[in-house]
N, C-alpha and C positions, 0 to 999 in steps of 0.2 A: 652545614658545610663550613669551612675553613677556612681558609683563604686568607689573603687569607692564610690559613695554617693547616697543617695536616698531621695526623697521627695514625698509628696502626693499632688494631685491636684484635683480640682473640674472641671470636663469637662462638658460643656453644649452644646450638639449637636443641640439644638433648635436654637441657634444663630450661627450655622454652624461651628461646630468644634472649637469654641473659648473657652478656659479654663477660668472658673470663680472660683476663690478660696474663700472658706469661712475660716474665722479665726479658727485656731486650735492650740492655744498656749499650749505649754507644761507646766507641773507643775513647778512653780518657774521661768518661763522664764522671762528674763529682758525685759523692754519696748523697742519696736522697734523704729528705727529712720525713720520717714517718709521723703520722698524727700523734700529738702529745698525749701521754697518759697522766700528766700532772693535773691536779685539781684546778679548774679555771676560776678566775675572778672576773667580776664585772667592771665595766668602765673603760674609758680610754678612747682616743682618736687615732685611728690607723691611717697612714698616708700611703697610698699605693700608686706608684708611677706606671701609667699605661702609655704604650708606645705610639698610639695614634688616636685621632679623634673619632669617636663613634659616629655613624651616620644615622642611627636610629636607636632609641631605647624602648621601643615597642617591640615585643617578641615577634620574630619573623618579619620585621619591618625593614631590615637592611642586611648587608652581607659582610660588614666589617667584623673582623675577629674580636675587636675590643668591645663591640656591642654586648656580647654575652657576658663578659667579665662584670659589667655593671648590672646587666639583667639578672644575673644570679643573686645579686643582693636585693633587687627590687621585686622579684616575682617568685611565686611558688609553682613549680611545674608538677605534672602528674608523677614523674619519676626523676630521680637524679642518679648520676653515676658516682661511684665511690672512688677511693684512691686507687683501686686496682682496675677500675673501668667496668665494674659490674653494675648493671641496672638494678636500682633498689626503689621500693615504693616511697612516695612522698605525699602528694595530695591524694593519691589513690592508695587504698588501704593494703592492697596486695598486688604483686606482679601477676597479671593474668597468665595462666598456664593451661595446658590440656588437662592436667590432673585436677585443678580446682574448678574447671568448667569455665574459666574466663575467656578461653579461646576455643572455637569450634575446630573439629578435625580437619575441615577443609581450609582453615586459616582465613576465612572470610567474615567471621563474626567475632568481635572483640568487646568485652564488657569491662568498664572501669567503675569501681566502687569508690565513691568520693568520701573523704573523711567528713563526719558531721561537725558542725560548729565552726567551720573555717570562715573567716571574714576578710573582706577587702579592707584596705587601710582607712576607708571612710566609714567603716562599720557595717556596710551592707553584706549580706551572706554571699559566699562563693559556693555555687552549686553546679550541678551537671548542666544547667542551662547555659552557663558561661562557656563550658566546653563545646556545647552545641553551636553557640553563636560564633565561637572562635574558628572552628573548622570551616564554617560557611564563609566567614569573612576572608580567611586566608585563601580560599578557593575562588573568591571573587576577583576577577582581573582588575577591577577598578581600585582595589586596595593596593596591589603591587607587592605581594608577598615575595620574600627573597627565595623561598623554596616551597614548592607544592608537591614534591615527590612523596607518594604515599597518601597524602591528603586527597589527591585527585582520584584515588581509588574508592573513596567513600561515596556511596550512593544515597545513604540515609542514616539517621541515628535516632534511637528511641531513648527518651528521658523518662526515668521512672516517676511515679506519682509523688514520691517523697523528694524528688530532685537530687537524690544521692547516688544515682547510678545512671550511666549512659552506655548504650550498646551501639557500636558502630557496625554497619553492614557495608562490606566492600564488594565491588563488582568482580574482583579477582582476588585470589590468594595473594597476600603481601607479607612475606616473612618478617621484614624489618619494621613492622608497624609500631612497636614500642619505642623505637629510636626516634620516631616522628614527634613524640611527646616527652622527650627526655631533656632535662636541664633548662635553665631559666630563659634561654633564648627561644624556647618553644613552649613557653608557659601559656595557659589560657588567659584571655583578656576579659575585662569587666563589661558584660552586656549592658548593665544599667547605665554605664558611663558612656560607652561608645555607640550603643545601639541607635541613638537618635542622630548620630553623625553620618553623613554620606561617606561610604567606604573610601572614595577618592580623596576626601579631605583630611582623613585621619593622619596620614604621614606628612601632610603639608601643614598641619596645625602645630601650635606650640607644644602640644603633648608629645610630639615626636622625640624631642630631646629633654623634655621636662614633664614626664608623666605625673599626673596628680593623684591617680588611684592605682595602687599596687597591692600585692599580696604577700610579698616576701618578708624577710627578717628586717629589712630597712625600707624607708620611703624617702622620696626625693626632698631635699631641703634647699639645695641651691644648684642651679644649672647655669654654668657659664661656658658655653661652647668655645672650644679652642683653648681653654685654660683648666677648668676643673669641674667635677660633678661631686657634690657632697650629699651623702645619704645618712639619715639618722635612724635610730631604733624605732621600729614600728610597734606601737603599743597593742595593735590588733593582730599581730603575728600569731598564727595558730599554735606556735610552740612557746609563746611568751611565759606560760605557766611553768615551763622547764628552766626559766632564767635565760632564754635565748632571744636574741643574740647576746653574746657577752659584751661586745663593744657598744659604746654609745654612738660612735660616728665613724664613717670611712670617707676619706677624701680621695677620689680618683683623680689624680693630677695628670693632665694630658701633656706629655713631653715626647715629641717625636725625635728630638736630638739625643742620640745615645750618649754623647759626651756629657750632656746636662744631667742625664740619669746617673751616670757615674759620679758626677760632682755632688748630687743629692746624697748619695750614699757616703761619700767622703766627708760631707758636712754633718751627716746623721739626721738630715731633715726628712727623709722618707723611710718608711717602715719596710717596704718590699717593692719588688719590681720583677716582671716576668717577660719572657720573649726577648731576652737581652742579647747584645752584640757579643758573639762568641770570640771575636778578636780581642776582647777585653777580659777574657777569662782570668788571666793571671792577676790583673788589677782587682777583679772582684775577690779573688782568693786572698789578696793582701789587705782587704778592708778590716778595720778594727771594729769589733762589735757586731759583725755580720757573718752569715754563713752562706755558702753557695749550695743550692739544692736543685735536684731534678727528679722527676718521676721516671724510674727505669722502665716502666711499662709503655712510655710514650712511643708511638709509632707514627711517623709523619712521612710525607714525601714532598720534596721540593721539585717543582715541575715547570717546564716550558709549555705554553699553550700556543699552537700555531693556528692562526685565523684562516679558516677555509674559505672565507669570503674574499680573501686577497686573491687577485687574478693570477699570481704566480704560485703562492703557497697552496692554494686550493686546487690547482689544476695540474701541477707537475710533481708527482710523487717522488721522482728522483731527487728533487731539491730538498724535500722534507727528509728523505733518507740520508742524503749527504750531510745535512745538518746534524742528524742523530749520530752519524759515524764520526763526526768531528768534535764531539763532546768528550773532553778529557775528565772523566768522572773522578779519577784518583787525585788529580791536581785540585779540582774543586773541593774535595773533602779535606785534603792536607793543607791547602793554602787558604782558601776562602773560609772554611769551617774550622780550621785549626784542629782537625781530627775529630771534631764533635759531630760526626755523622757516620752512617753506615752505607755501603754500596747497595743500590737498588735501581732496577730499570722498569719496574711495573708500579702500579699504584697500590699494591698490597704487600706489606712487609711481613717479616717472619712471625709476628705476633698474631696474624690473622690465620685462623684455621676453622673454616675454609677461607681461601683467599690467596695465601702465599704460594708461589710456584717456584720451587728451587731450580727447576730446569728451564725457566723462561728463556726464550731465544733472544737474549740481549744483543743489541748491536755492538760490534767490536770497534773500539776506538782505532780508526785507521784512516788517517788523512790522505794517504796515497790512494787507497781504494775509493775514497770519496771523490778525489780529483778525477780518477779514472771513470767513475760513474757519470760525473757531469760531462766529461769529455765525450763519452759514448752517446750522450743524449743531446749533443750539439750546443752545449753552453761553453762559449769561447771566452778566454781571458782577454781583456783589452789592455791597452798600454798602462793603465793604472792598476792592473791586476784583478779587476772585477769582471766577472763573467757576465755575458749577455747573449741573448738569442732573439732574433726577429724583433729587435727594438726593446726587448724586455731585459732589464738589468737586475742582477741579484744583489740588491741593496735593500735592507729591511730595518725598520725601527725595532729596537729591543727595549722593552719597558718593564719596570717593576715599581714597587712602592719606595718612595724616597725616604732617606734617613735610616736605611738598613745597610751598614757597612759591608756585611758579608755578601749581600746581594750585589752591591757595587763591585765587589771583588769577583763574584761569579760573572758579571757582565764583561769585565775586562778580560778575564781568562777566556771566555767563550768568544769574545770579539777577536782576540788575537788568534785563536785556533781557527775560526771560520775565515779569517783573512787568508790563511794558508791554502784554502781550497777555492778562493775566488769569490767569497761572499762577504760583502761589506756590511758592517753593523753600525747603525747610528743609535746611540743610547739616549733615551728620552724617558725620564722617570716622573712620577706624579705622586702627590700626597695620597695616602691610603683611601680616604673617603672619596676622592675623585677617581682613583684607580679602579676601585671596586664598584663605583657608581656609574657615572655617564661614560667614562672612558671604555671600560670593558663591556658594559651592557650595550653601549652604542656601537661596538665593533670597531673602535678607532685604533685598536692595536694591530700589530702584525705578529710579533713574537713577544709574549709576556711571561714573566716569571712570578710565581708566588708559592707559598706553602699551603698544603691542604691536608684534610684528614676525613676519615669516614665515620668518626665519632663511635657509635656503639654497634655498627653493623658494617660488613664489608661491601654492601651494595653501593655501586659507584655510578648509578644512573644519573644522579644530580650533576655530575661533571661532563658526561658524554652522551646522555640520552637525548633523543630528538625533542621531546617535550620540555626539556630543560634549556632550550635555546631561547635567549631573550628576543622578544619580537612584539611589535605592536604596543610598545610602552611597558610590556611585562618584563619584570626582572627574571633572571635565570643565571645559572652558573656554568652552562655549556658554552664557554667563551671560545671554543674552537669552531663553533657553528658547524660541527661535523654531525651528520645524520646518516646512519648506516643501518639498513633494514636487517642485515644479518645480526648486527649487534643488538637491535631491538628484540629479536627472538631470544637471544642469549640472556638479556636483562630479565625478560619474563621468566626464563628457566630458573635463574638464581633467586628471583624474588618470590616465586610461587612454590618453592620446595622447602621442607624442613629437613631434608636429607643432606648432610654435609657433603657427601660425595657428588651428588647431583649438582650442588652449588659450585663445588670445586671444578667440576668438568666445565661448567659454564664460564667460570672465571679464567680458566686456562685458555679457552677458545677466544674469550674477549682479549686476553693479553696478546694472543697471536695477531688479532686484528690491529690492536694498538701498535704493535711492533712491526707491522707491515705498512699501515697507512699513516702512522705517526701524527694523530691529532694532538697528542701530547708527547713530550719527551721527559721522562723522569730523570732528574739529576742525581739525587741521593736521598737518604733518609736522615733528616737533621734531629739532633737532640736539643730541645729548648731549655735553656738554663734560667734559673731565677736566683734572686738574692733576697734575704730576709734578716732582720735584726735578731740577735741572740735572745732578746727579751720577748720576742713574739712567739706565740705557740699555736699549734694546729695549722700552721701554714703548710699545706700539703697539696700542691697542684695535682689535679687528676691527669689522666693520660689522653684526654680528648683534645679536640682542636682548640678550644678556648676555655679551659677549665681551671685557670688559676684560682678562681673563687668558688670552686665546686662545693666547698664546705664552709662558706664564708660565715655562716651563723655560729660556727665553732671557734672562730679566731678569737684570741685573747692575748693580753699582754701582762707581763709580770707586774704585780702591784697596780694594775690598771693604767700603767704608764707606757705608751708606745714610743 
């Protein structure tokens, strides 16, 4: 999940759960950089500015967007997404399909064939036993996995005698199962290293931000939380014989201040940066020796989440609807995003098929109607212009991740608009690691804004499903704390079918619920921009929620000088 950050994707189940993305470029979006066809050279240190501090560098250990950027360098997953968002085999030798027998007709049995000879960075073999250990660990509430959607469907798994194959048995059909194991943020963990540790202690240990045993193209060399994470070439990487990775070293430099990131580019001290401040687009374009890039397949949604545990937001639907009717989407896109976004009112953009609904019943921006709705329901404006009823006042905290100027602009625009309908907004922002950690999981928010994506499948249970609600110390990403039994049935419908039309019907009905009850209010679909040096090659961020580094092993620099 995202968060975070979002993107939209085109899912084709006829080719067995493989995502095919169609181009969906935002208005005014700069030209994308395709993967380079030049002959690469080895060597060099690449400096990548990342916008926030990771909260975990153990796969599925945290919900921060920037976790995955580093995880892609450190770990080898079963599958990876390519530049177009298509799921491709990585540690697994082939994508399981109905045709090759990797998936049963009822979508309840899935077999992964593991590449032989793969090793962990400490030289120990990586086998199917590591996959078996990992799904059990992630499902253990003591571990505190960021997401267990799909994993919680596994009832058992069979490891072959040669330890090069694992067959998962699910209690119910689950169409998005491949996405559960795609990209570095969902890579298997080393059983021989973590198996002796209590699950509850893993994310509390020094390994959380300084993992010592990894499987990817790089391994950790230096971990300085709040400043930088340096990874160096892993000699035991399973593709080392191909000359991969090309780079000797990557420094992931933590810089939450977007002004500082721009200064890094102006001084030439950083090689790349992603998820950048769109208000500085013209400044990025004016940089000497750099290019502005974006993946046109990217499909994200910026959303407001309304906390249903709040005594007003959770109990008075007219208040939630009035908020939705008071969102000026056009101004948000033109002013806050500088045109770098597309209109959207559901969590599925045009690139999703199934998923996108062209005729979704979007709320009309109409402050007069919102005022009338609140009047009719007894919410009376006081002398200060703020509405109240029975001692309850329409004043809410609006929070997002600090250091994101376009979100600051969103807040001010929405604050001004809601003031006109008698709703007072108090802005209270937090660093990303706190925002997506104790603040959101602890339900301390009232209205919260972030960007999200569904990665390689349109299934949106992780944001709005009942079992995705954080509780009892368990992480989750249903931060609306909304649990709807009709929605639960529709989630099952879309998760358990390979028929695109069946899934689309379920998504349409889910959209109707979202646009009636408003657990979320989608603001727009943003285009996330990146900057990279002209001397850097194969920098081609994928279309998923956190895929700047989706092909990090292929990055290289002219003459080995970054």
